[in-house]
C-alpha positions in Angstrom: 93.7 -117.0 15.3 91.6 -116.3 12.2 92.8 -113.2 10.3 89.3 -111.6 10.5 89.2 -112.1 14.3 92.8 -110.8 14.6 91.8 -107.6 12.6 88.7 -107.0 14.7 90.6 -107.5 18.0 93.4 -105.2 16.8 90.9 -102.5 15.7 89.1 -102.7 19.1 92.3 -102.4 21.0 93.3 -99.3 19.0 89.9 -97.7 19.4 89.9 -98.4 23.2 93.4 -97.0 23.7 92.6 -93.9 21.6 89.5 -93.2 23.7 91.5 -93.6 26.9 94.3 -91.3 25.6 91.7 -88.7 24.6 90.1 -88.9 28.1 93.5 -88.5 29.7 94.3 -85.4 27.6 90.8 -83.8 28.2 91.2 -84.5 31.9 94.7 -83.0 31.9 93.4 -79.8 30.2 90.2 -79.3 32.2 90.4 -80.8 35.8 91.0 -78.2 38.4 91.1 -75.4 35.8 90.5 -72.0 37.4 90.9 -68.5 35.9 91.3 -67.4 32.3 90.7 -70.2 29.9 92.9 -68.6 27.3 95.9 -68.8 29.7 95.0 -72.3 30.9 94.6 -73.7 27.4 97.9 -72.2 26.2 99.9 -73.2 29.3 98.4 -76.7 29.7 98.3 -77.2 26.0 102.0 -76.6 25.6 102.8 -79.0 28.5 100.4 -81.6 27.1 102.1 -81.4 23.7 105.5 -81.9 25.3 104.3 -85.0 27.2 102.8 -86.5 24.1 106.0 -85.8 22.2 108.1 -87.4 24.9 105.8 -90.5 25.2 105.8 -91.0 21.4 109.6 -90.7 21.1 110.4 -93.1 23.9 107.8 -95.7 22.8 108.8 -95.7 19.2 112.5 -95.7 19.8 112.2 -98.7 22.2 110.1 -100.8 19.9 112.6 -100.2 17.0 115.6 -100.9 19.2 114.1 -104.2 20.3 113.6 -105.0 16.6 117.2 -104.3 15.9 118.5 -106.3 18.8 115.9 -109.1 18.3 115.2 -109.0 22.0 112.2 -107.6 23.9 113.9 -107.0 27.2 116.4 -104.3 26.1 116.0 -100.6 25.9 118.1 -97.9 24.2 119.4 -96.8 27.6 121.6 -99.9 27.6 123.7 -98.2 24.9 124.9 -95.6 27.5 122.7 -92.7 26.5 121.6 -92.1 30.1 125.1 -92.3 31.4 126.3 -89.9 28.7 123.6 -87.4 29.5 124.6 -87.5 33.2 128.2 -87.0 32.2 127.3 -84.0 30.0 125.5 -82.4 32.9 128.3 -83.1 35.3 131.0 -81.7 33.0 129.0 -78.5 32.4 128.4 -77.9 36.1 132.1 -78.8 36.9 133.4 -76.5 34.1 131.3 -73.4 34.4 129.3 -73.8 37.6 125.6 -74.7 38.3 124.5 -71.0 38.3 125.9 -70.4 34.8 124.5 -73.7 33.5 121.0 -72.7 34.8 121.4 -69.3 33.1 122.3 -70.8 29.7 119.9 -70.4 26.8 117.6 -73.5 26.8 117.7 -73.8 23.0 121.5 -73.7 23.0 121.7 -76.2 25.9 119.3 -78.5 24.1 121.3 -78.4 20.8 124.5 -79.2 22.7 123.0 -82.1 24.6 121.1 -83.6 21.7 124.0 -83.0 19.4 126.5 -84.8 21.6 124.1 -87.8 22.2 123.5 -88.1 18.4 127.2 -87.8 17.4 128.2 -90.4 20.0 125.6 -92.9 18.8 126.3 -92.4 15.1 130.1 -92.8 15.6 129.5 -95.9 17.7 127.2 -97.4 15.1 129.6 -96.8 12.3 132.6 -98.1 14.2 131.0 -101.4 15.2 128.7 -102.1 12.3 131.3 -101.3 9.6 133.7 -103.8 11.1 134.1 -107.5 10.3 131.7 -108.7 12.9 128.9 -106.2 12.1 126.9 -107.5 15.1 124.1 -105.6 16.9 124.9 -107.7 19.9 128.5 -106.6 19.9 127.2 -103.0 19.6 125.1 -103.6 22.7 128.0 -104.9 24.7 130.2 -102.0 23.6 127.4 -99.6 24.6 127.3 -101.2 28.1 131.1 -100.7 28.5 130.8 -97.0 27.4 128.0 -96.6 29.9 130.2 -97.9 32.7 133.0 -95.6 31.6 130.7 -92.5 31.5 129.2 -93.3 35.0 132.7 -93.7 36.4 133.8 -90.3 35.0 130.6 -88.7 36.3 131.1 -90.2 39.7 134.7 -88.9 39.9 133.7 -85.4 39.0 130.8 -85.4 41.3 133.0 -86.3 44.3 135.0 -83.1 43.8 132.1 -80.8 43.2 131.0 -78.2 45.8 128.1 -79.7 47.8 125.7 -76.9 46.9 126.5 -77.4 43.2 126.1 -81.2 43.5 122.6 -80.7 44.9 121.6 -78.6 41.9 123.2 -81.2 39.6 121.2 -83.9 41.2 118.0 -82.2 40.0 119.3 -82.2 36.5 120.3 -85.9 36.5 116.8 -87.4 36.9 113.8 -87.2 34.6 111.1 -84.6 35.4 107.9 -84.7 33.4 106.4 -81.7 35.2 109.3 -79.4 34.4 109.5 -79.7 30.6 110.8 -76.6 28.8 107.9 -75.9 26.4 110.0 -73.3 24.5 111.7 -76.2 22.8 108.5 -77.7 21.4 108.9 -76.1 18.0 112.3 -77.5 17.1 111.7 -80.9 18.7 108.3 -81.2 17.0 109.9 -80.6 13.6 112.7 -83.1 14.3 110.2 -85.8 15.5 107.9 -85.1 12.5 110.8 -85.7 10.0 111.8 -88.9 11.8 108.1 -90.1 11.8 107.8 -89.6 8.0 110.9 -91.8 7.5 109.6 -94.4 9.8 106.2 -94.6 8.1 107.9 -95.1 4.7 110.0 -97.9 6.2 107.4 -99.8 8.1 107.3 -102.9 5.8 111.1 -103.1 5.9 111.0 -103.1 9.8 108.8 -106.2 9.6 111.3 -108.0 7.4 114.3 -107.0 9.6 112.4 -108.5 12.6 112.7 -111.9 10.9 116.5 -111.8 11.4 119.6 -111.1 9.3 119.4 -114.3 7.1 115.7 -114.0 6.2 115.9 -110.3 5.6 118.9 -110.7 3.3 117.1 -113.5 1.4 114.1 -111.2 0.9 116.3 -108.6 -0.6 116.8 -106.2 2.3 120.2 -104.6 2.8 120.3 -105.6 6.5 123.4 -103.6 7.6 122.3 -100.4 5.9 118.8 -100.8 7.3 120.1 -101.4 10.8 122.3 -98.2 10.7 119.3 -96.2 9.5 117.1 -97.6 12.3 119.7 -96.9 14.9 120.2 -93.4 13.7 116.4 -92.8 13.9 116.4 -94.3 17.4 119.3 -92.0 18.4 117.4 -88.9 17.3 114.3 -89.8 19.2 116.3 -90.7 22.3 118.3 -87.5 22.1 115.1 -85.4 21.9 113.4 -87.1 24.8 116.5 -87.2 27.0 117.4 -83.6 26.3 113.8 -82.5 27.1 113.2 -84.4 30.4 116.3 -86.3 31.3 117.2 -90.0 31.3 114.4 -92.6 31.5 115.4 -96.2 31.7 112.4 -98.6 31.9 109.5 -96.5 30.6 110.0 -97.6 27.0 110.4 -101.2 28.1 107.1 -101.1 30.0 105.0 -99.7 27.2 106.6 -101.7 24.4 106.0 -105.0 26.2 102.4 -104.0 27.1 101.8 -103.4 23.4 103.2 -106.8 22.4 101.2 -108.4 25.3 97.8 -107.1 24.3 98.2 -107.3 20.5 97.6 -110.4 18.4 100.2 -109.2 15.8 103.7 -108.0 15.8 103.5 -105.8 12.7 105.2 -102.5 13.3 102.4 -100.6 11.6 100.2 -101.7 14.6 102.7 -102.1 17.4 104.2 -98.6 17.1 100.9 -96.6 17.4 99.6 -98.9 20.2 102.9 -98.5 22.2 102.7 -94.8 21.6 99.0 -94.6 22.8 99.9 -96.7 26.0 102.8 -94.3 26.6 100.5 -91.2 26.3 98.0 -92.7 28.6 100.7 -93.5 31.2 102.4 -90.1 31.1 99.4 -87.9 30.7 97.0 -89.9 32.9 99.7 -90.4 35.5 100.4 -86.7 35.5 96.7 -85.9 36.1 96.6 -88.3 39.0 99.7 -86.9 40.6 98.6 -83.3 40.1 95.0 -83.7 41.3 95.3 -86.6 43.8 98.8 -86.4 45.2 99.5 -82.7 44.6 103.0 -83.4 43.2 104.0 -85.2 46.4 105.4 -88.0 44.2 107.5 -87.8 41.1 105.9 -89.6 38.2 109.2 -90.7 36.8 110.0 -92.5 40.1 106.7 -94.5 39.9 107.1 -95.3 36.2 110.7 -96.5 36.7 109.7 -98.6 39.6 106.9 -100.4 37.7 109.1 -100.6 34.6 111.9 -102.1 36.7 109.5 -104.8 38.1 108.4 -105.6 34.5 112.0 -105.9 33.5 112.8 -108.4 36.4 109.6 -110.4 35.5 110.7 -110.6 31.8 114.2 -111.7 32.8 112.9 -114.4 35.2 110.3 -115.6 32.8 113.0 -115.9 30.1 115.3 -117.7 32.4 112.6 -120.2 33.4 112.0 -121.3 29.9 
């Protein structure tokens, strides 16, 4: 494809997605609005900001993780983040009871959850990537093993919980996009903004890393150091999104692969914003449809995970067929 044609197509895609994202956000803010506009705008505005923040965090972290692993059918959840989040919730309910967990300060709970997720990931990265092998693929395998361990521990504790507490725990184990704690927007917004500044400064480096270890090293990039920085940024974004809404497995895989599918380029400066726009359209537009058409009869996370799971299966089958 000619460079000029590629640029025009890329520009058209970004403009179209931006318009669709804007329409979704306007519809979210205005459809079915009754009563005081000052209250509606503040209430829906905070919820909209949370959805955009979550969509951006999941999309960006998935694209960067696929770059690190040199594989487009993996997501950060394969590292055991989801399983660790469930284990944290299970241990809290088991130790102090569901009632006390629900009464905890949301900010304190967020700091504990995000902090534990971040500490686990950084220790895991340093342990694997500072060894002799220094292989991201070995890191992925170790993450899978830890995920199995965390799920086994969670399952054991859940079996000896009181049935009523287990029911409350179940609500905390699954992602909920319509029950986001908007009081955490300030701290999460600052964290994501700092991560975004770092990502913007490193965009050209990400493109070089995507070429592989040998090519990146030949072009003067410290591959191991860059990988650790990228994984740390991914961990922060995943910790923020998981602590806000709970574990989401296939959403990032869905939006990242849609971005690669419709774009004529794989440059991170283009793929990251396009994946983010697709994620915003999916979350915000999906929430509008559920609120106005289905009246919350269906959880958006269930639909997204179902579609994302189908996409994952199709990607695996297509890869196996080649």
